[in-house]
N, CA, C and O atoms as CSV, one atom per row, in Angstrom:
chain,resi,resn,atom,element,x,y,z
A,1,MET,N,N,169.273,53.455,120.494
A,1,MET,CA,C,170.072,52.670,122.421
A,1,MET,C,C,168.906,52.949,122.717
A,1,MET,O,O,168.347,53.974,122.327
A,2,PHE,N,N,168.346,52.027,123.490
A,2,PHE,CA,C,167.212,52.269,124.235
A,2,PHE,C,C,167.065,51.905,125.732
A,2,PHE,O,O,166.869,50.913,126.433
A,3,ILE,N,N,167.286,53.384,125.859
A,3,ILE,CA,C,166.539,53.116,128.144
A,3,ILE,C,C,165.689,52.519,128.939
A,3,ILE,O,O,164.571,52.074,128.679
A,4,LYS,N,N,166.147,52.528,129.709
A,4,LYS,CA,C,164.790,50.940,130.380
A,4,LYS,C,C,164.674,52.137,131.135
A,4,LYS,O,O,165.608,52.834,131.532
A,5,LEU,N,N,163.254,52.355,131.334
A,5,LEU,CA,C,162.576,53.404,132.286
A,5,LEU,C,C,162.878,52.748,133.286
A,5,LEU,O,O,163.674,53.378,133.981
A,6,ASN,N,N,162.545,51.498,133.809
A,6,ASN,CA,C,163.334,50.785,135.546
A,6,ASN,C,C,164.302,50.918,136.334
A,6,ASN,O,O,164.574,50.757,137.524
A,7,LEU,N,N,165.016,51.439,134.864
A,7,LEU,CA,C,166.145,52.441,135.816
A,7,LEU,C,C,166.581,53.932,136.328
A,7,LEU,O,O,167.457,54.419,137.042
A,8,ILE,N,N,165.177,54.489,135.349
A,8,ILE,CA,C,165.248,56.188,135.616
A,8,ILE,C,C,163.962,56.074,136.343
A,8,ILE,O,O,162.960,56.224,135.643
A,9,PRO,N,N,163.664,55.677,138.472
A,9,PRO,CA,C,162.544,55.709,138.461
A,9,PRO,C,C,162.221,57.165,138.913
A,9,PRO,O,O,161.255,57.069,139.669
A,10,SER,N,N,162.690,58.820,138.760
A,10,SER,CA,C,162.142,60.042,138.660
A,10,SER,C,C,160.990,60.191,136.990
A,10,SER,O,O,159.929,60.792,136.823
A,11,LEU,N,N,162.012,59.163,135.826
A,11,LEU,CA,C,160.625,59.462,135.110
A,11,LEU,C,C,158.994,59.248,135.347
A,11,LEU,O,O,158.041,59.826,134.823
A,12,TRP,N,N,159.046,58.166,136.364
A,12,TRP,CA,C,157.947,58.309,136.633
A,12,TRP,C,C,156.795,59.087,137.548
A,12,TRP,O,O,155.589,58.852,137.484
A,13,ASN,N,N,157.446,60.083,138.428
A,13,ASN,CA,C,156.548,60.670,138.908
A,13,ASN,C,C,157.263,61.825,138.662
A,13,ASN,O,O,157.982,62.474,139.422
A,14,LEU,N,N,156.785,62.114,136.744
A,14,LEU,CA,C,156.875,63.779,137.087
A,14,LEU,C,C,155.593,63.984,137.022
A,14,LEU,O,O,154.798,63.048,136.939
A,15,LYS,N,N,155.273,65.100,137.049
A,15,LYS,CA,C,153.772,65.839,137.718
A,15,LYS,C,C,153.415,66.739,136.008
A,15,LYS,O,O,154.413,67.079,135.372
A,16,LYS,N,N,152.189,67.011,135.480
A,16,LYS,CA,C,152.294,68.206,135.225
A,16,LYS,C,C,152.357,69.314,136.002
A,16,LYS,O,O,152.089,69.264,137.202
A,17,ASN,N,N,152.711,70.395,135.400
A,17,ASN,CA,C,152.410,71.493,135.600
A,17,ASN,C,C,150.827,72.634,135.881
A,17,ASN,O,O,150.308,73.433,135.101
A,18,PRO,N,N,150.452,72.263,137.260
A,18,PRO,CA,C,148.776,72.962,136.994
A,18,PRO,C,C,148.477,73.818,136.493
A,18,PRO,O,O,147.275,73.869,136.230
A,19,LYS,N,N,149.340,74.979,136.062
A,19,LYS,CA,C,149.610,76.392,135.743
A,19,LYS,C,C,149.023,76.443,133.949
A,19,LYS,O,O,148.524,77.421,133.390
A,20,VAL,N,N,149.280,75.088,133.354
A,20,VAL,CA,C,149.613,74.995,132.213
A,20,VAL,C,C,148.596,73.983,132.231
A,20,VAL,O,O,148.879,73.352,131.213
A,21,ASP,N,N,147.864,73.575,132.600
A,21,ASP,CA,C,145.903,72.420,132.565
A,21,ASP,C,C,145.851,73.101,131.297
A,21,ASP,O,O,146.808,73.843,131.079
A,22,LEU,N,N,144.893,73.020,130.339
A,22,LEU,CA,C,144.136,73.692,129.737
A,22,LEU,C,C,142.453,72.485,129.712
A,22,LEU,O,O,141.784,72.096,128.755
A,23,ALA,N,N,142.378,72.359,130.465
A,23,ALA,CA,C,140.982,71.790,131.119
A,23,ALA,C,C,140.226,72.114,131.717
A,23,ALA,O,O,139.054,71.758,131.834
A,24,LYS,N,N,141.191,73.325,132.486
A,24,LYS,CA,C,140.246,73.993,133.177
A,24,LYS,C,C,139.409,74.658,132.619
A,24,LYS,O,O,138.311,75.032,133.031
A,25,ASN,N,N,140.028,74.864,131.427
A,25,ASN,CA,C,138.676,76.272,130.798
A,25,ASN,C,C,138.747,76.248,129.183
A,25,ASN,O,O,139.222,76.942,128.284
A,26,ASN,N,N,137.946,74.962,129.336
A,26,ASN,CA,C,137.942,73.969,128.444
A,26,ASN,C,C,136.238,75.122,127.935
A,26,ASN,O,O,136.124,75.716,126.863
A,27,ALA,N,N,135.071,75.113,129.193
A,27,ALA,CA,C,133.935,75.376,129.085
A,27,ALA,C,C,134.280,77.076,128.289
A,27,ALA,O,O,133.348,77.284,127.513
A,28,LEU,N,N,134.990,77.917,128.270
A,28,LEU,CA,C,135.414,79.059,127.717
A,28,LEU,C,C,136.386,78.880,126.561
A,28,LEU,O,O,136.790,79.953,126.111
A,29,TYR,N,N,136.812,77.900,126.030
A,29,TYR,CA,C,137.612,78.127,125.182
A,29,TYR,C,C,136.464,77.261,123.581
A,29,TYR,O,O,136.741,77.332,122.384
A,30,PHE,N,N,134.907,76.350,124.409
A,30,PHE,CA,C,134.549,75.990,123.373
A,30,PHE,C,C,133.317,77.619,123.368
A,30,PHE,O,O,132.608,77.912,122.406
A,31,ALA,N,N,133.390,78.480,124.798
A,31,ALA,CA,C,132.233,79.195,123.967
A,31,ALA,C,C,132.524,80.063,123.665
A,31,ALA,O,O,131.594,80.825,123.404
A,32,THR,N,N,134.400,80.801,123.404
A,32,THR,CA,C,134.689,81.647,122.569
A,32,THR,C,C,134.600,81.065,121.065
A,32,THR,O,O,134.556,81.866,120.132
A,33,SER,N,N,134.565,79.341,120.768
A,33,SER,CA,C,134.866,79.079,119.460
A,33,SER,C,C,133.193,79.278,118.842
A,33,SER,O,O,132.750,79.548,117.726
A,34,LEU,N,N,132.245,78.861,120.820
A,34,LEU,CA,C,130.351,79.111,119.573
A,34,LEU,C,C,130.629,79.989,118.890
A,34,LEU,O,O,131.053,79.822,117.746
A,35,CYS,N,N,130.306,82.096,119.894
A,35,CYS,CA,C,130.774,82.541,119.274
A,35,CYS,C,C,131.458,83.001,118.595
A,35,CYS,O,O,131.137,84.108,118.162
A,36,LEU,N,N,132.878,82.332,118.111
A,36,LEU,CA,C,132.983,82.440,116.383
A,36,LEU,C,C,132.732,82.515,115.486
A,36,LEU,O,O,133.012,83.217,114.514
A,37,VAL,N,N,131.506,80.944,115.968
A,37,VAL,CA,C,131.188,80.316,114.786
A,37,VAL,C,C,130.295,81.415,114.329
A,37,VAL,O,O,130.351,82.151,113.345
A,38,PHE,N,N,129.289,81.303,115.513
A,38,PHE,CA,C,127.666,81.913,114.977
A,38,PHE,C,C,128.335,83.763,114.286
A,38,PHE,O,O,127.697,84.367,113.424
A,39,LEU,N,N,129.848,84.410,114.994
A,39,LEU,CA,C,129.411,85.714,113.905
A,39,LEU,C,C,130.497,85.200,112.290
A,39,LEU,O,O,130.609,86.132,111.493
A,40,SER,N,N,130.878,84.486,112.064
A,40,SER,CA,C,131.273,83.988,110.962
A,40,SER,C,C,130.206,83.741,110.116
A,40,SER,O,O,130.073,84.108,108.948
A,41,TRP,N,N,129.332,82.979,110.924
A,41,TRP,CA,C,128.017,82.532,109.828
A,41,TRP,C,C,126.802,83.534,109.189
A,41,TRP,O,O,125.987,83.346,108.286
A,42,LYS,N,N,127.185,85.197,110.483
A,42,LYS,CA,C,126.164,85.716,110.508
A,42,LYS,C,C,126.990,86.874,109.100
A,42,LYS,O,O,126.251,87.393,108.263
A,43,LEU,N,N,128.478,87.102,109.066
A,43,LEU,CA,C,128.796,87.587,108.441
A,43,LEU,C,C,128.912,87.065,107.168
A,43,LEU,O,O,129.072,87.852,106.235
A,44,VAL,N,N,128.856,85.805,106.954
A,44,VAL,CA,C,128.588,85.425,105.749
A,44,VAL,C,C,126.759,85.262,104.801
A,44,VAL,O,O,126.454,85.210,103.609
A,45,GLU,N,N,126.066,85.234,105.903
A,45,GLU,CA,C,124.856,85.199,105.413
A,45,GLU,C,C,124.480,87.025,105.587
A,45,GLU,O,O,123.332,87.467,105.593
A,46,TYR,N,N,125.062,87.417,105.648
A,46,TYR,CA,C,125.009,89.327,105.677
A,46,TYR,C,C,124.556,89.976,104.119
A,46,TYR,O,O,125.272,90.038,103.120
A,47,LYS,N,N,123.250,90.392,104.258
A,47,LYS,CA,C,122.971,90.850,102.847
A,47,LYS,C,C,122.872,92.374,103.005
A,47,LYS,O,O,122.331,92.896,103.979
A,48,THR,N,N,123.493,93.142,101.871
A,48,THR,CA,C,123.936,94.679,101.544
A,48,THR,C,C,122.895,94.278,100.256
A,48,THR,O,O,122.652,93.192,99.729
A,49,TYR,N,N,122.371,95.713,99.983
A,49,TYR,CA,C,121.782,96.284,99.265
A,49,TYR,C,C,121.924,97.699,98.493
A,49,TYR,O,O,121.588,98.549,99.317
A,50,GLU,N,N,122.320,98.407,97.116
A,50,GLU,CA,C,122.965,98.974,96.660
A,50,GLU,C,C,121.842,100.548,97.503
A,50,GLU,O,O,120.691,100.493,97.938
A,51,LYS,N,N,122.357,101.196,97.469
A,51,LYS,CA,C,121.926,102.796,98.255
A,51,LYS,C,C,121.218,104.130,97.613
A,51,LYS,O,O,121.156,105.232,98.160
A,52,THR,N,N,120.699,103.775,96.329
A,52,THR,CA,C,119.297,104.234,95.453
A,52,THR,C,C,118.045,105.035,95.740
A,52,THR,O,O,117.048,104.564,96.288
A,53,SER,N,N,118.218,106.668,95.197
A,53,SER,CA,C,117.357,107.354,96.318
A,53,SER,C,C,115.888,107.446,95.398
A,53,SER,O,O,115.720,108.139,94.394
A,54,ILE,N,N,115.114,106.741,95.903
A,54,ILE,CA,C,113.433,106.566,95.733
A,54,ILE,C,C,112.910,107.731,95.879
A,54,ILE,O,O,113.236,108.321,96.910
A,55,ASN,N,N,111.983,108.414,94.961
A,55,ASN,CA,C,111.535,109.895,95.116
A,55,ASN,C,C,109.994,108.882,94.613
A,55,ASN,O,O,109.760,108.226,93.598
A,56,ILE,N,N,108.959,109.233,96.202
A,56,ILE,CA,C,108.097,108.640,95.779
A,56,ILE,C,C,106.708,109.139,95.341
A,56,ILE,O,O,105.643,108.638,95.701
A,57,GLY,N,N,106.899,110.499,94.275
A,57,GLY,CA,C,105.788,111.519,93.753
A,57,GLY,C,C,105.985,110.567,92.672
A,57,GLY,O,O,104.867,110.415,92.179
A,58,MET,N,N,107.024,109.680,91.903
A,58,MET,CA,C,106.922,109.414,90.982
A,58,MET,C,C,106.072,108.231,90.600
A,58,MET,O,O,105.587,108.101,89.477
A,59,LEU,N,N,105.946,107.541,91.393
A,59,LEU,CA,C,105.254,106.059,91.652
A,59,LEU,C,C,103.795,106.303,91.450
A,59,LEU,O,O,103.131,106.798,92.360
A,60,ASN,N,N,103.235,105.965,90.240
A,60,ASN,CA,C,101.590,106.244,90.476
A,60,ASN,C,C,100.972,104.716,90.221
A,60,ASN,O,O,100.862,103.992,89.231
A,61,LEU,N,N,100.678,104.621,91.419
A,61,LEU,CA,C,100.108,102.896,91.672
A,61,LEU,C,C,98.705,102.586,91.148
A,61,LEU,O,O,98.188,101.477,91.285
A,62,ASP,N,N,97.905,103.989,90.326
A,62,ASP,CA,C,96.799,104.146,89.628
A,62,ASP,C,C,96.601,103.135,89.035
A,62,ASP,O,O,95.518,102.548,89.046
A,63,ASP,N,N,97.736,102.716,88.341
A,63,ASP,CA,C,97.623,102.454,87.045
A,63,ASP,C,C,97.703,100.253,86.627
A,63,ASP,O,O,97.240,99.525,85.749
A,64,GLU,N,N,98.692,100.027,88.068
A,64,GLU,CA,C,98.905,98.618,88.153
A,64,GLU,C,C,97.681,98.164,89.341
A,64,GLU,O,O,98.015,97.427,90.269
A,65,ILE,N,N,96.057,98.739,89.205
A,65,ILE,CA,C,95.424,98.373,90.106
A,65,ILE,C,C,93.945,97.606,89.079
A,65,ILE,O,O,93.435,98.262,88.171
A,66,GLU,N,N,93.540,96.440,89.373
A,66,GLU,CA,C,92.784,96.266,87.698
A,66,GLU,C,C,92.513,94.857,89.078
A,66,GLU,O,O,93.222,94.106,89.747
A,67,ASP,N,N,90.911,95.185,88.886
A,67,ASP,CA,C,89.128,93.983,88.970
A,67,ASP,C,C,90.001,92.521,87.962
A,67,ASP,O,O,90.549,92.130,86.931
A,68,VAL,N,N,89.517,92.255,89.336
A,68,VAL,CA,C,89.781,90.143,89.458
A,68,VAL,C,C,88.421,90.650,88.957
A,68,VAL,O,O,87.793,91.702,89.076
A,69,PRO,N,N,88.210,89.394,88.307
A,69,PRO,CA,C,86.735,88.678,88.437
A,69,PRO,C,C,86.514,87.588,88.752
A,69,PRO,O,O,87.175,86.654,88.297
A,70,LEU,N,N,85.592,87.432,89.555
A,70,LEU,CA,C,85.126,86.510,90.455
A,70,LEU,C,C,84.823,85.682,89.616
A,70,LEU,O,O,84.438,85.934,88.474
A,71,THR,N,N,85.097,83.684,90.530
A,71,THR,CA,C,85.007,82.636,89.484
A,71,THR,C,C,83.739,82.499,90.333
A,71,THR,O,O,83.252,83.189,91.229
A,72,GLU,N,N,83.277,81.031,89.552
A,72,GLU,CA,C,82.696,80.229,90.278
A,72,GLU,C,C,82.853,79.036,90.414
A,72,GLU,O,O,83.602,78.428,89.649
A,73,GLN,N,N,82.151,78.380,91.470
A,73,GLN,CA,C,82.567,76.567,92.058
A,73,GLN,C,C,81.648,75.662,91.377
A,73,GLN,O,O,80.464,75.473,91.657
A,74,LEU,N,N,82.340,75.124,90.444
A,74,LEU,CA,C,81.652,73.878,89.533
A,74,LEU,C,C,80.756,73.225,91.278
A,74,LEU,O,O,81.320,73.078,92.362
A,75,LYS,N,N,79.534,73.014,91.005
A,75,LYS,CA,C,78.662,71.548,92.415
A,75,LYS,C,C,78.870,70.808,91.665
A,75,LYS,O,O,78.560,70.841,90.474
A,76,THR,N,N,79.745,69.567,92.556
A,76,THR,CA,C,79.654,68.405,91.454
A,76,THR,C,C,79.109,67.297,92.898
A,76,THR,O,O,79.117,67.746,94.045
A,77,HIS,N,N,78.807,66.308,92.686
A,77,HIS,CA,C,77.777,65.609,94.001
A,77,HIS,C,C,79.462,65.216,94.236
A,77,HIS,O,O,80.340,65.252,93.374
A,78,PRO,N,N,79.593,64.853,95.613
A,78,PRO,CA,C,80.767,63.640,96.341
A,78,PRO,C,C,80.910,62.231,95.766
A,78,PRO,O,O,80.049,61.375,95.969
A,79,PRO,N,N,82.022,62.001,95.039
A,79,PRO,CA,C,82.033,60.396,94.602
A,79,PRO,C,C,81.156,59.157,95.576
A,79,PRO,O,O,81.200,59.680,96.690
A,80,PRO,N,N,80.443,57.900,95.741
A,80,PRO,CA,C,80.282,57.194,96.214
A,80,PRO,C,C,81.250,57.063,97.383
A,80,PRO,O,O,82.312,57.584,97.725
A,81,PRO,N,N,80.699,56.451,97.685
A,81,PRO,CA,C,81.529,55.679,98.934
A,81,PRO,C,C,82.189,54.456,98.428
A,81,PRO,O,O,81.400,53.752,97.797
A,82,PRO,N,N,83.139,54.082,98.492
A,82,PRO,CA,C,83.417,52.491,98.443
A,82,PRO,C,C,83.240,51.478,98.734
A,82,PRO,O,O,84.085,51.184,99.579
A,83,ALA,N,N,82.492,50.547,98.507
A,83,ALA,CA,C,81.696,49.362,98.599
A,83,ALA,C,C,82.081,48.012,99.747
A,83,ALA,O,O,82.002,46.886,99.258
A,84,VAL,N,N,82.443,48.107,101.079
A,84,VAL,CA,C,82.293,48.036,102.203
A,84,VAL,C,C,82.833,46.697,102.238
A,84,VAL,O,O,81.903,46.040,101.771
A,85,VAL,N,N,83.910,45.767,102.549
A,85,VAL,CA,C,83.709,45.005,102.045
A,85,VAL,C,C,83.891,43.416,102.916
A,85,VAL,O,O,84.914,42.762,102.719
A,86,THR,N,N,82.960,42.974,103.733
A,86,THR,CA,C,83.286,41.920,105.165
A,86,THR,C,C,83.800,41.386,104.757
A,86,THR,O,O,83.676,41.074,103.572
A,87,GLN,N,N,84.684,40.980,105.539
A,87,GLN,CA,C,85.535,39.452,105.343
A,87,GLN,C,C,85.106,38.828,106.927
A,87,GLN,O,O,85.027,39.306,108.058
A,88,VAL,N,N,84.790,36.923,106.035
A,88,VAL,CA,C,84.131,36.063,107.305
A,88,VAL,C,C,85.412,35.608,107.804
A,88,VAL,O,O,85.896,34.817,106.995
A,89,LEU,N,N,86.164,35.793,108.825
A,89,LEU,CA,C,86.734,34.621,109.521
A,89,LEU,C,C,86.305,33.291,110.063
A,89,LEU,O,O,85.356,33.245,110.846
A,90,GLU,N,N,86.935,32.218,109.700
A,90,GLU,CA,C,86.540,31.001,110.614
A,90,GLU,C,C,87.536,30.719,111.224
A,90,GLU,O,O,88.749,30.783,111.028
A,91,VAL,N,N,86.693,30.302,112.215
A,91,VAL,CA,C,87.996,30.003,113.444
A,91,VAL,C,C,87.868,28.339,113.650
A,91,VAL,O,O,86.927,27.573,113.857
A,92,VAL,N,N,89.255,28.200,113.489
A,92,VAL,CA,C,89.527,26.629,113.203
A,92,VAL,C,C,89.803,25.928,114.725
A,92,VAL,O,O,90.641,26.573,115.355
A,93,LYS,N,N,89.202,24.577,115.550
A,93,LYS,CA,C,89.952,24.541,116.355
A,93,LYS,C,C,91.884,24.084,116.597
A,93,LYS,O,O,92.235,23.719,115.475
A,94,ASN,N,N,92.537,24.033,117.108
A,94,ASN,CA,C,93.404,23.317,117.454
A,94,ASN,C,C,94.147,22.446,118.355
A,94,ASN,O,O,94.928,22.442,119.306
A,95,GLU,N,N,93.388,21.595,117.424
A,95,GLU,CA,C,92.898,20.228,118.743
A,95,GLU,C,C,94.425,18.517,118.295
A,95,GLU,O,O,94.760,17.476,118.861
A,96,GLU,N,N,94.836,19.310,116.924
A,96,GLU,CA,C,95.861,17.733,116.277
A,96,GLU,C,C,96.653,18.828,117.604
A,96,GLU,O,O,96.462,19.909,118.159
A,97,ASP,N,N,97.767,17.499,117.604
A,97,ASP,CA,C,99.809,18.008,118.441
A,97,ASP,C,C,100.411,17.648,116.737
A,97,ASP,O,O,100.090,16.791,115.913
A,98,VAL,N,N,101.110,18.426,116.735
A,98,VAL,CA,C,102.055,18.225,115.985
A,98,VAL,C,C,103.837,18.184,116.790
A,98,VAL,O,O,104.553,18.762,117.608
A,99,GLU,N,N,103.784,16.843,115.649
A,99,GLU,CA,C,105.079,16.826,117.070
A,99,GLU,C,C,106.340,17.095,115.411
A,99,GLU,O,O,106.535,16.710,114.258
A,100,GLU,N,N,107.014,18.341,116.846
A,100,GLU,CA,C,108.378,18.814,115.748
A,100,GLU,C,C,109.707,18.245,115.592
A,100,GLU,O,O,110.637,18.563,116.333
A,101,ARG,N,N,109.776,17.691,114.961
A,101,ARG,CA,C,110.933,17.406,114.606
A,101,ARG,C,C,112.395,18.299,113.094
A,101,ARG,O,O,112.141,18.648,111.941
A,102,LEU,N,N,113.437,18.345,113.676
A,102,LEU,CA,C,114.510,18.818,111.520
A,102,LEU,C,C,114.287,18.105,111.012
A,102,LEU,O,O,114.811,18.283,109.912
A,103,SER,N,N,113.250,16.352,111.043
A,103,SER,CA,C,112.775,16.358,110.122
A,103,SER,C,C,111.855,16.863,109.257
A,103,SER,O,O,111.981,16.480,108.094
A,104,ASN,N,N,110.834,17.725,109.529
A,104,ASN,CA,C,109.503,17.740,109.281
A,104,ASN,C,C,109.699,19.621,108.965
A,104,ASN,O,O,108.785,20.418,108.754
A,105,LEU,N,N,110.976,19.866,109.023
A,105,LEU,CA,C,111.289,21.553,107.733
A,105,LEU,C,C,111.883,21.475,107.066
A,105,LEU,O,O,113.001,20.981,107.207
A,106,PRO,N,N,111.328,22.020,105.788
A,106,PRO,CA,C,111.499,22.011,104.517
A,106,PRO,C,C,112.818,22.712,104.134
A,106,PRO,O,O,113.206,23.824,104.492
A,107,LYS,N,N,113.532,21.654,103.179
A,107,LYS,CA,C,115.064,21.443,103.184
A,107,LYS,C,C,115.417,22.725,102.671
A,107,LYS,O,O,114.289,23.043,102.295
A,108,ARG,N,N,116.395,24.064,102.259
A,108,ARG,CA,C,116.841,24.837,102.333
A,108,ARG,C,C,118.252,24.566,100.890
A,108,ARG,O,O,119.351,24.018,100.974
A,109,PRO,N,N,117.512,25.271,99.629
A,109,PRO,CA,C,117.906,25.049,97.971
A,109,PRO,C,C,119.145,25.165,98.677
A,109,PRO,O,O,119.265,25.623,99.813
A,110,LYS,N,N,120.215,24.652,97.823
A,110,LYS,CA,C,121.428,24.130,97.957
A,110,LYS,C,C,122.493,26.247,96.728
A,110,LYS,O,O,122.492,26.435,95.512
A,111,LYS,N,N,123.005,27.030,97.649
A,111,LYS,CA,C,123.134,27.834,96.545
A,111,LYS,C,C,124.502,27.714,95.983
A,111,LYS,O,O,125.593,27.318,96.394
A,112,LYS,N,N,123.929,28.304,94.675
A,112,LYS,CA,C,125.152,28.037,93.323
A,112,LYS,C,C,125.826,29.339,93.324
A,112,LYS,O,O,125.496,30.517,93.461
A,113,SER,N,N,127.653,28.198,92.974
A,113,SER,CA,C,128.591,28.533,92.961
A,113,SER,C,C,128.886,29.519,91.722
A,113,SER,O,O,130.005,30.010,91.578
């Protein structure tokens, strides 16, 4: 059963309730969702470490120090610069008039089906 809307003019004049309008707080909703995304990202990336007691007196750093020998750099000559290629351009005067026609264009190859 279909209801014709032109028979019920009161349906055309219905207005939305301004107290229930969600568009007026869209900046607040955006900021809240942005904060929730940031907090959830930080919770996923949060690192925890095992809590063990370390006695600093037990560390012996004298054994780990080693003398690193100095290395010599080989002195080599730099490679010769690349040969410079000079290109001579010939300027040709464009004095001929070319008449452009469709018959002068190259023909397209036929497509293979």
